[in-house]
N, C-alpha and C positions, 0 to 999 in steps of 0.2 A: 205740673211737677218739675219744670223747669226752676222753679224759683226754690224749690226744695232742694235742687241739685248740690251736692258738694262742692267746694272749690278750694284744691290743692295747692294752689299758687300763694297762699300766704303762708303755707308750711315749707313751701321750698324755698321762699325768701327769707323766712327765718334760718331754715339749714344753710342757703347761700351766705347770709351775713353774718352767721352766727361761727360757723365752722370755717368759712371762706375768711373772717376778720382774723380770726385767730392763726390761720395756717400762713398768713401773710407776716407773722413776726417769726417765723422758722428762716435761721440763719441760710442762707445762699440758695434755698429751694422756696422761699415763701412765696414769690410770684407763680412758679409753676405749681405749688401745691394749691394756691388759692384757685387756678385756673380749674385743676382736678375735681375741686369742690363744686365749682360754677358747673361742669360739666354733668357730675355726678347728681346734684341738685335738679339741674334742668332734666335730666334722664328721669329722674323719680318721679318729678312733676308731669312728665309726658305718660309715663306709666300709671299714675294714679288717675289721670286725666281718661285714659282707654278704661280703666277698670270703673271707674263711676261710668262712665257712658256705655259700657256694657250691662251694669247693674240696672242703670235707667232703662235700657231699652227692652230688658227683660220685665221690668216692671211695668212699663209702657203697654207691652204684648198683654201680661196679664190683665191689666186694667181693662184693654180694649177688648179681649175675649169676654170678662164678664159684663162689661157694658152691652155689648151684642147679645148675651144671653137673656140680659133684662131686656132689652128693647124686643126680642123675639118673644118673650113672656108677655109682653104689653101686647103686641100685635095677637096674640093666641086669646089673651082675656077680651081685647075688643072683639073679636069675631064669635067670643061666644056671648058677650055682652049685646052684640048687633048681627043676629045671624041673617036677616033680610035687608043687610045693607049694602046693596051694589055689588061690587066685586071685592069679596074678603077673602083676598090672597094674601097668606102671611108672609110674603117675600115683598110685595107691595107694600103693604101696611109697614113691615119693618122699614122699608125705605122711605116711607114716609114720616112715621117717627124720628127715625135718624135725622132728617133734614132737620125737622123742627129742633130738634136738640142741637143740631150745630148752628143755626139760625139765633137761639137762645144763646149759646157760647159768643157767638160774635157781637150780639147785642151786649151782652154781658163787660165783653172786653171794650165796647167802645163807651159803656158807659163810666167804665173806669179810667177812661182816655188813653186807651192802648189801642190805636187804629192803624 
């Protein structure tokens, strides 16, 4: 999900260079106006980054909850299909499935060269 995250820095740069460049040509106060545009563009970028981070945190929480529910359902299916298999504890099985999923994610990142 990190790769899908919006990046407001380009918009802030265009705001800064577009309006800041034009503000520079205002007689007498051009430099001060340009600095004001710079401050506004920077604050806008910080606000946008905070908004995007909040949205991503909410989305990550929703994905995590859905994933945990799926893993618990897999554990229940395993217990139904294998009633005589040792200690069929829903939480233990969910933990083992979760560990296998994390191992698979780490393996996939390694294959992609992200180590």
